[in-house]
C-alpha positions as CSV (number, residue, x, y, z in Angstrom):
1,X,13.1,-1.4,17.2
2,X,14.4,1.8,15.9
3,X,12.2,3.1,12.9
4,X,14.8,4.1,10.6
5,X,16.8,0.7,11.3
6,X,13.7,-1.3,10.8
7,X,12.7,0.5,7.6
8,X,16.2,0.2,6.2
9,X,16.8,-3.5,6.9
10,X,13.4,-5.0,7.3
11,X,11.3,-3.3,5.0
12,X,13.6,-1.8,2.4
13,X,11.3,-0.7,-0.5
14,X,8.3,-0.7,1.5
15,X,5.9,-1.5,-1.4
16,X,8.3,-3.5,-3.1
17,X,9.5,-3.5,-7.0
18,X,12.8,-2.2,-8.3
19,X,13.0,-3.7,-11.8
20,X,16.3,-2.9,-13.2
21,X,17.9,-3.8,-16.5
22,X,16.3,-4.5,-19.9
23,X,14.0,-6.8,-21.1
24,X,10.8,-5.1,-19.8
25,X,7.7,-5.5,-22.0
26,X,6.0,-2.0,-22.4
27,X,3.0,-3.9,-23.1
28,X,-0.4,-3.0,-24.8
29,X,-1.3,0.7,-24.2
30,X,-4.9,0.0,-24.7
31,X,-4.9,-2.5,-21.8
32,X,-6.3,-0.7,-18.7
33,X,-6.5,-1.8,-14.8
34,X,-10.0,-2.4,-13.7
35,X,-11.7,-1.7,-10.5
36,X,-12.5,-4.2,-7.4
37,X,-14.6,-4.2,-4.3
38,X,-12.2,-3.6,-1.4
39,X,-14.0,-6.1,0.9
40,X,-16.6,-4.3,3.0
41,X,-14.7,-0.9,3.4
42,X,-17.4,0.6,0.9
43,X,-14.5,1.6,-1.5
44,X,-14.1,0.2,-5.3
45,X,-10.2,0.6,-6.0
46,X,-8.3,0.0,-9.0
47,X,-6.5,-3.5,-8.9
48,X,-3.1,-2.0,-8.8
49,X,-2.0,0.9,-6.5
50,X,0.8,3.0,-7.4
51,X,3.4,2.6,-4.4
52,X,5.5,5.4,-3.6
53,X,7.8,3.9,-0.8
54,X,10.5,2.1,-2.6
55,X,13.5,2.2,-0.2
56,X,11.3,4.7,1.7
57,X,12.8,6.2,4.9
58,X,13.6,9.5,6.3
59,X,10.8,11.5,4.1
60,X,12.2,10.1,0.9
61,X,11.9,7.0,-1.5
62,X,13.0,6.0,-4.9
63,X,9.8,7.6,-6.2
64,X,10.3,11.0,-4.7
65,X,13.9,10.7,-5.8
66,X,12.8,11.0,-9.2
67,X,11.9,14.7,-8.7
68,X,8.6,16.3,-8.7
69,X,8.3,16.6,-12.5
70,X,9.2,12.9,-13.2
71,X,6.8,11.8,-10.2
72,X,4.0,13.7,-11.6
73,X,4.5,12.4,-14.9
74,X,4.5,8.8,-13.7
75,X,1.3,9.3,-11.6
76,X,-0.5,10.6,-14.8
77,X,0.7,7.7,-16.6
78,X,-0.5,5.4,-13.9
79,X,-4.0,7.3,-14.0
80,X,-3.9,6.9,-18.0
81,X,-3.5,3.2,-17.6
82,X,-6.3,3.0,-15.0
83,X,-4.4,3.1,-11.9
84,X,-6.4,5.2,-9.8
85,X,-5.1,4.5,-6.3
86,X,-2.1,6.1,-4.9
87,X,-0.5,4.5,-2.0
88,X,1.7,6.7,0.4
89,X,3.1,7.2,3.8
90,X,4.3,9.9,6.0
91,X,7.7,8.3,6.3
92,X,8.0,8.1,2.4
93,X,7.8,12.0,2.0
94,X,5.5,11.1,-0.7
95,X,2.3,12.9,0.2
96,X,3.4,16.4,-1.5
97,X,4.5,14.6,-4.5
98,X,0.9,13.1,-4.7
99,X,-0.7,16.0,-3.9
100,X,1.1,17.9,-6.7
101,X,-0.1,15.2,-9.2
102,X,-3.5,15.4,-7.7
103,X,-3.7,19.2,-8.9
104,X,-4.4,18.1,-12.3
105,X,-6.4,14.7,-11.6
106,X,-10.0,14.4,-10.4
107,X,-9.9,13.8,-6.8
108,X,-13.4,11.9,-7.0
109,X,-11.8,9.6,-9.7
110,X,-8.9,8.3,-7.2
111,X,-8.4,6.5,-3.9
112,X,-5.7,7.8,-1.6
113,X,-4.0,5.6,0.9
114,X,-1.5,6.8,3.3
115,X,0.0,5.6,6.6
116,X,1.3,7.2,9.8
117,X,3.7,5.9,12.6
118,X,2.5,5.3,15.8
119,X,3.9,4.9,19.5
120,X,2.7,2.9,22.2
121,X,0.0,4.4,24.6
122,X,1.6,6.3,27.2
123,X,4.6,7.0,25.4
124,X,6.3,10.3,25.6
125,X,6.4,10.7,22.0
126,X,2.9,9.9,21.4
127,X,1.4,12.3,19.0
128,X,-1.6,14.2,18.6
129,X,-3.5,12.2,16.0
130,X,-5.9,14.8,14.6
131,X,-2.8,17.3,14.1
132,X,-1.1,14.4,12.1
133,X,-4.1,13.7,9.9
134,X,-4.7,17.4,9.2
135,X,-1.0,17.9,8.2
136,X,-1.3,14.8,5.7
137,X,-4.4,16.2,4.3
138,X,-2.7,19.5,3.8
139,X,0.2,17.9,2.1
140,X,-1.9,16.0,-0.1
141,X,-4.3,18.8,-0.8
142,X,-7.5,16.8,0.0
143,X,-10.3,17.3,2.4
144,X,-10.5,13.7,3.0
145,X,-8.4,10.5,2.9
146,X,-9.9,7.4,1.7
147,X,-7.5,5.0,3.7
148,X,-5.6,5.7,6.7
149,X,-3.5,3.0,8.2
150,X,-1.4,2.4,11.3
151,X,1.9,1.9,9.7
152,X,4.2,-1.2,10.1
153,X,2.4,-3.4,12.9
154,X,4.9,-5.6,14.3
155,X,3.2,-7.1,17.2
156,X,0.1,-9.1,17.9
157,X,-1.4,-6.7,20.8
158,X,-1.3,-3.7,18.5
159,X,-5.0,-3.4,19.2
160,X,-4.3,-2.9,23.2
161,X,-1.0,-0.8,22.8
162,X,-2.3,1.6,20.0
163,X,-5.9,2.5,21.5
164,X,-4.8,6.2,21.4
165,X,-4.6,6.0,17.6
166,X,-7.2,3.8,16.9
167,X,-9.8,5.9,18.8
168,X,-8.7,9.1,17.0
169,X,-8.8,7.3,13.7
170,X,-12.2,6.1,14.6
171,X,-13.3,9.9,15.4
172,X,-11.6,11.1,12.2
173,X,-13.7,8.3,10.2
174,X,-16.9,9.5,12.0
175,X,-16.2,13.1,11.0
176,X,-15.8,12.2,7.4
177,X,-12.2,13.0,6.9
178,X,-11.3,9.4,6.7
179,X,-13.4,6.8,5.0
180,X,-11.6,3.8,6.1
181,X,-9.1,2.7,8.8
182,X,-6.6,-0.3,9.2
183,X,-3.0,-1.4,9.5
184,X,0.0,-2.4,7.7
185,X,1.7,-5.6,9.0
186,X,5.0,-7.0,9.3
187,X,4.5,-9.9,11.8
188,X,2.2,-12.8,11.6
189,X,0.6,-12.2,15.0
190,X,-0.4,-8.7,13.9
191,X,-1.6,-9.8,10.8
192,X,-3.6,-12.6,12.4
193,X,-5.2,-9.8,14.8
194,X,-5.8,-7.6,11.7
195,X,-7.8,-10.2,10.2
196,X,-10.4,-10.5,13.0
197,X,-10.3,-7.2,14.7
198,X,-13.7,-5.3,14.1
199,X,-12.0,-2.0,14.0
200,X,-10.1,-2.9,11.0
201,X,-11.4,-2.0,7.6
202,X,-8.4,-2.6,5.5
203,X,-5.4,-4.8,5.8
204,X,-1.8,-4.3,4.0
205,X,0.0,-7.4,4.1
206,X,3.0,-8.9,2.5
207,X,2.6,-11.8,0.0
208,X,4.4,-13.7,-2.8
209,X,4.9,-17.0,-3.9
210,X,8.6,-17.1,-2.8
211,X,8.1,-16.5,0.9
212,X,10.6,-13.6,0.6
213,X,10.3,-10.7,3.3
214,X,7.1,-12.2,4.6
215,X,5.6,-12.5,7.9
216,X,5.3,-16.4,7.6
217,X,5.3,-19.1,4.8
218,X,3.0,-18.1,1.8
219,X,0.4,-20.8,2.9
220,X,0.3,-19.5,6.4
221,X,-0.3,-15.9,5.4
222,X,-2.5,-16.7,2.6
223,X,-4.7,-18.5,5.1
224,X,-4.8,-15.5,7.3
225,X,-5.6,-13.4,4.5
226,X,-8.6,-15.6,3.6
227,X,-9.9,-15.3,7.1
228,X,-9.6,-11.5,6.6
229,X,-11.6,-11.6,3.5
230,X,-14.2,-13.7,5.4
231,X,-14.4,-11.1,8.0
232,X,-15.0,-8.2,5.2
233,X,-11.7,-6.7,5.4
234,X,-10.1,-5.0,2.4
235,X,-6.8,-6.8,1.6
236,X,-4.2,-5.0,-0.2
237,X,-1.0,-7.0,-0.9
238,X,2.5,-5.7,-0.9
239,X,6.0,-7.2,-1.5
240,X,4.7,-9.0,-4.6
241,X,8.1,-9.2,-5.8
242,X,9.8,-9.9,-2.6
243,X,11.0,-6.2,-2.3
244,X,12.4,-6.5,-5.9
245,X,14.4,-9.7,-5.2
246,X,12.3,-11.5,-7.7
247,X,12.3,-9.4,-10.9
248,X,13.3,-11.8,-13.6
249,X,10.8,-12.3,-16.6
250,X,9.9,-15.8,-14.9
251,X,9.8,-14.4,-11.4
252,X,7.5,-11.5,-12.4
253,X,5.0,-13.6,-14.2
254,X,5.1,-16.0,-11.2
255,X,4.6,-13.5,-8.5
256,X,1.7,-11.7,-10.4
257,X,0.1,-14.9,-11.2
258,X,0.3,-15.8,-7.6
259,X,-1.0,-12.4,-6.2
260,X,-4.0,-12.4,-8.7
261,X,-5.1,-16.1,-8.9
262,X,-4.1,-17.5,-5.6
263,X,-3.3,-14.8,-3.0
264,X,-6.4,-13.8,-0.9
265,X,-6.0,-10.1,-2.0
266,X,-8.3,-7.8,-3.4
267,X,-5.5,-5.5,-4.9
268,X,-1.9,-4.9,-4.8
269,X,0.4,-1.8,-4.3
270,X,3.6,-2.0,-6.5
271,X,6.6,0.3,-6.3
272,X,6.9,1.2,-9.9
273,X,9.6,3.8,-10.9
274,X,9.3,4.0,-14.6
275,X,6.6,4.0,-17.3
276,X,8.0,0.7,-18.8
277,X,7.7,-1.0,-15.4
278,X,4.3,0.4,-14.9
279,X,3.2,-0.9,-18.4
280,X,4.7,-4.1,-17.9
281,X,2.9,-4.6,-14.5
282,X,-0.4,-3.6,-15.8
283,X,-0.3,-6.1,-18.9
284,X,0.8,-8.9,-16.6
285,X,-1.8,-8.0,-14.0
286,X,-4.8,-7.9,-16.3
287,X,-3.7,-10.8,-18.5
288,X,-3.7,-12.9,-15.2
289,X,-6.9,-11.4,-14.0
290,X,-8.7,-12.3,-17.1
291,X,-7.1,-15.6,-17.5
């Protein structure tokens, strides 16, 4: 499938929240996000990651379209609310934006996750993976990347068709420039493989109570993620609001409640576009986490 067509039609708002209109509760500014253990990856991350890929394609997203100054201000506000986890991707064009924010944030206090596009083994477009990793590090302005994922796996045999990338990512992990590796999934067979494959440290999966823009019905996905957790995988949830399709007051509460208390995830990435959206999400997540 053409990458741009897929992202526009099948993954619009890759990290998934576009709350519009009024009625958002700015929350209690004293509430901050806690940290959780991300499976057996060796990482502790904030329960919420700041997503940067809403309507993300062609090196741009709603977050980068805010402009550098507003993006950095939002990233700093996220940090102040306890969000110390930033979710990027090469195709979002968000790495330089996070890099700019990182200039005034302590690197050792944050977790950085990014994703690279891959091609099947033997493809004439197959890339030099180390060069991509080095460029990503340069754009972000960091010596190492905490989590590096192969972006958007849509087939269950990705572990057979992407060995070129898997080997290079394993070498980068061995060399200390990547701490954990894994995949983001847009297919139930791909997710099922990620849940059991020993190479995978971290899985990024679509989960919400409505089954919207998910790989399968919520109960099927949930059972697969349970297996992933049992196998020590760090599980990060995305599409918590169904790519912004479920954003009413009731739906936001239902989505967050499901993700925190019923979804077999350790944490979630939310594509927030304003401080009010961020404050609303922080309060809901932490209220449900403590409930």
